[in-house]
C-alpha positions, 0 to 999 in steps of 0.5 A: 235707455243706457242705464237699462242696457248696462244693467241687462249686461251685468246680469247676462254676465253674473253667471256663465256657463263655459262650454269647453268643460261645462264649469259654471262661473259666478261672476258677480254676486247678484241675488237671483236665479239664472237657468241654462235650459240647454244644459239643464243647470239652474243657479241661485244667488242669495245674499244680503250685501252690504249688510252681510259680506257673503253669499250662498250660491247653489247650482243644481244639475251639475252632473259628470263633476262639473265644477262651480267657480266663484269670483270673490269681490275685492270689497269682501276682506278675509274671505272664506269660501267653502264649496260642497257638492251633494249629488248633482247639486254644488253649494258655495258659501262665501263668508267674510268682513266688509267695511260700510261700502263707499261708491267706490267699493260698491262699484267694484262688487258690481263691475269687478273683473274675474281673474280667470 
């Protein structure tokens, strides 16, 4: 039971909506889809970690200049983050290098803290 709760809490915090300015934060690179129905925003995260050190994050419904913020995991070295806006959609592409992940590095990807 404890393991299920930990995983659920991790998913709940993977993508967050900051109410003060409407910014979307991708805190953890967990593949999946998150929908904020009340704000009309959907976020999709696609990745192939640990096979590739990178991810594509696409947020739709990002009206009024809302910002997409991405926390880059420490396990991704020489990270390059490109964020592009097209209408109400924002796409972030993260690329970098990674060693073969050890237990410690994998834990850092899943359980790291955001710098903001």
